[in-house]
Every structure is written in structure tokens, then in C-alpha cells.
N, C-alpha and C positions, 0 to 999 in steps of 0.2 A: 569598687569606686576608689579612685586615687585623686586627691586634691593636690595640685602642683602649683607652687607659688615661686616666682623668681626672686633672685637677689636684686638689690637695688643699690644705686650709688647716689647719694644726696649732696646738696649744696653746689657741687661743681665749681668750687672756688667761691666766687663772689655772690652766688645765688643762695645765700644763707637761709635755711629753713623754707625755701620756696621752690628750688629747682631739683629735679631728680629724674633718673632713668633706670630702666630695667636691664638686667644682664642674664645671659643664658647659663645660669647656675641656679639649681633648684632644690627646694625642700619638698618632699612628698609626704602627705599625711593620709593615713587610713584609719577610720573609726568604724568599729563593728559592735553591735550589741553582744553582751557577754554575761555569763552567770556571775563571774567575779570581775571586779575592775582590775585592769592591769595596764602597764605601759612598757613598751619596748622602744629604745632609741638606738638607731644605727647611724654611724658616721660621727659628725661633729657633736660633741657633748656626751657620747655614749659612756665615757669613763668619768663622768661627773655625777656622783651619787645624788647630789642635791637636785638635779634636774628630774630625777625619778620620784623623789619624795615631795618636791614642791614645784610642780610643773605648771607654767603659765598656760600652755596649750590646753591642758585638762581643765584648769580653772575657767578660762574664757569660754571654752566649748560648753561646759556644764551650765554656766551662767546664761549664755545666749540661748542654749537649747531649752532651758526651762522658761526663759522669758518669751520664747516663741510658742509656748504651750506644750512642750514636750514633758512627758511624765518622767519623774526621777527613776533612773535605772542604771545598771552598770554597763560599762563599755570597755572594749579592748582598744587601746591606742597604740598605733605603730607610727613612729616618726623616723623617716629616713632623711637625715640632715646632711646636705652638701654645702650649705652656706656657713662659713666660719663664724663663730660666736665672738662678739665684742671686737669686730675688726672693721666696722664701718660699712658693712655690706647688707644691712637691713635684715639681719636674722630675727630681731624682735618683731619687726613689721610682718615678716613672713609667717611667724607663729600666730600673731594676732589675726591677720587676714585669713590664714588657713583654718584657724579654729572657728571663726565666724562662718566661713563658707561651709565647713563640714556640718555645722549645726543646721543650716538651711537645707543642705543636701540630705541629711539624715531624715529630716521631717518632710522632705519633698515639697518645700515651700519655694515657689518661684521668686527670683530676686534679680535685680539689676546691679551692676558694679557700683553705681552711685550710692545705693543703699548700703553695700558692704563698706564703702569708704566712710560713710557717715557713722556707722556703728563702730568702725575701727578707731575713729577719732576719740572715743571715750577712753581707749587704752593707750593711744599714742597721740599726743597733742600737736605734734608737728607733722604736717601732711606731705612733706617732701619725700618720705619713704613709702607711706601707705598708698599714696596715689599711684605711683608707677608699679608697685607690687600688685595692685588690682588691674591696672589698665595696660601695663607694658608700655614701651616706647619712651619718649621724652615728655615730661610733664612740668607745667608751671602751676603751682597750687597756692591758694590763699584760704584763710579761714575767716569767715564773718558770721556772727550770730550763731556760733557752734555748727556751722555748715561749711563744707569744703567746696570751693569753686575752683575749677581747673581748666587748662587748655592742654590738649594732648596732640602729639604729632608722632607718626611712625618714624623710625630710624632706618634709613636705607642700608643696603648691604655694602656700600662702597667704603664704609669705615668699620673698624673693629676696636675692641677694648683689649688692652694688655694690662692686667692688674698685678701689683706686687703686694704680697701678703706677708708682713713680718711675723715672726713667731711670738711677738709680744702684743697683747691687746692694749687698747686705750679705752678706758671707761668713759662713755658719753657723759654720765652724771659728773664724774670727776673733771673731765676736760672742760665742761661748761663753766666750772668754777674759776677757771683761769681766764675767762673772757672778761673784757671791760664792761662795766655797767653803763658807761657813757662813751660816745664816740664823737669825734669832731665833725663839723659840717663838711670839711674837705674829704675826710675818709668815707663819710656816708655817700657823698657825690661820686667818689671813686668807685664804690661798689655798685651803686645804682647804674652807672654807665656800663659797667662790665657785665652785670647780670642781665641788663636789657639787651646788650649785644649778643650774649650767649643765646638768649631766647630767639633773637632774630636769625642767628646763624643756623640753629636747628630747624627753624621754620623754612628758611630759604636755602639751606644746604650749602652755605658758603664756607666750607670747612677750612679753607686756607686762612680765614680770619680768626680761627680758634687760637692761633699762636699769640695773639695780642691780648687775650682776655683771661689768662690763667692766674693772674695775681688777685690778692684779696687783702683788705685792711681790717677785717672784723675778727676773724677766728683762725685762719689757716696756719699762719706762722706760729702762733701761740700754741696750738695743738701739736704741730710738728716738733716744737722744741721739747716736748715730752719724749720724743724718740728721734734724736738728731740725725740718724741715718737717712731719714726721709728727705732731708735737704739734698743729700747726694743722689737719692733715687730720682728726684725731680730733675736735677741738673743733667744726669746721665740720659734720662728718657728724652728730654728736649733736644739733646745733642745728637740723638740717634733715631729721629723720625717721628717722635710724638708731636702731635698738633696741640694737644692740651694735656697737661700733667698736673693733677690736683689731688688733694686729700679726699678720700672717699668717706663721706659722712664725717664723723668725728675721728676717723682713723681706727686702727693704724694702717689699713690698706691704702695704697696709692693707685688712683685710676689714671691710665694713660689712654688717650684716644688717638688713633692713627689711621692712615689710609690702609685698606685691606692688604695691599701688596707689601706694605712695610711691616706688618704685624709679626711675621715669623722672625725676621731679623731683630726687631726690637725685643721680642720675647727672649730670644737666644742671648743677646747682649746683657739684658737685665738679669737673666738666670746666672750667667757666668760671673757677673760683677757682684751680685748680691746672693751668694750661695746659701746664706742662712734664711732666705726668704723663699716663699713659694710664688712662682710666677705662672699665671694662667692667661692664655690667649682665648678670648671669648667673643661670641657674637652678641649683639644686642637683642633683647627679647621684646617682641611687639605684641605678645598675647596677654601677658599678665596672668590672671587666674585661668587655670586649665583643669578640666575634669577628664581624667583618663579612664 
């Protein structure tokens, strides 16, 4: 059994802590009963000793497993990580969702994705990553009374993502400290209008309107200032076919959405222009949690 969870991109500019989508970049998790407990990490994070000694996946899996009635025992954990760590692509949410799903699968307890989302909220208080990680597609999510409510829509194949991944991370915890504690009424209205429009665009597939909704007054520019090259990435992407160019989550990755036919050229231009960054051309994921 392999549990596969997609990368996610949250906020989408003005949709701070509410909007998110899933990308065709995945972490795979395998858990098997074992005489001795062990963990193997392949890919992202394999050279970080701390991830083997103090691993969130193991902690969350064991906690959920015992809470569901599982008897304490040892397991072998194999984590194949393709989602970059601390780059705004939902690596933490993939770990949280993957660990919870593995616990249910190990105990052969039936579950629905809504249940996984509700349990994941204990470990990740913002639903804009955990919801698309579970559901795939484009998601609008809010939390009320410790429960996640969401609207989801599939993303069609006529658009693609071109992501630019700098070689420097941005800590979500640190970057949140740079954000204002209060905002003006005009800035709040600015973001409400654009986040609402983004939601409508994804529901009605009016992709040409994405060009007018990529700005934000709450968080994006302040986070981008921690890595100023991101302003150049945005400018270059919009000049060369991107419909929407926004910071992915808290960064440092930049998400560019374009028409399918424009994706190869955009990826090539960004690769040449920003040779210190990794550029990936990706499909959107509409499946979310997958069991292979």
C-alpha cells in the first residue's frame, strides 16, 4: 500500500488562508509493521538528520493510530518526498494528511475525505493547504466551530502551472511575523473583491480574467521582500504568458498559471532567466488522496 498526497499552492494572492489548489507533484508514504521501528526518507529532506530523529509523520501516525484503537507496536516508515520543504508547496500538509490516512488504512477503518480534513485541522490550523491536499482541484475553505467547510471544483486541462522554486526557503512562521496586525478598510475591500473574483473565475473557467486579480494588499509583497528576486519572477512571468503569477503559500515558490499551449515557452524563459531556481511545468491534480 502506498498513500500518495499532492503538493498544494495556497492563498493564490488575495485569497489569504482561504483559497488553495493541488498540483501534480507528490509525496508517497509506506508504513509496514516491523520488529524494530525505523524510518527511511528518500528525496526532499533525506540529508536532514533532524527529520529522522524528530519526524512529524511518525508522531502524527502513532498518535492517530492509537486514538483509533490500534495497539502500540513498531513500524517501518518509508517516505518518498518530491515536495520541496519550506517552499510554500504544502509539504507539511502532505505529511499531516499522509500520516492520518496511513493510520486509517493500516487499521482498515473506512473513512471519507471530510473526516481526514477535520482530523488534519488539529495539526494545521489553516485549511487552505489541507483541503486541496485531501480533495485535489481548486478549493475555497473556511473554519467554523473547529470544522472545515469547503467548496471544491475540478481544474480542467486547458490550463497548467509553471512553478519557480528558489534555492532559499521562507519560513511560514517567520514570514507571518512580518504581516500587519491591522489593515485598512480599503485594503480589506481590495482583497475581498479579488479573492471573490478568483473563486468565480475557477468556477466558471473564465481564465482571461485571471490577469486582473493577482495583486494583494495583506501579505504577498511583504513576504516577497524577504527574497526580492521574486518581484522579477512575477514581472517576467506576466510578460511571457502567465495569466496569474502569485506567491505560493508563504513562499519562496512562485506559482504561475497559464494556458496549456503557453506552458513550455514560459517554463523555458523562466529557466533561462532564473538559472539559480528550479522551474517545473505541472498539471493540476484533481484526485487529492490516492491509494496505490
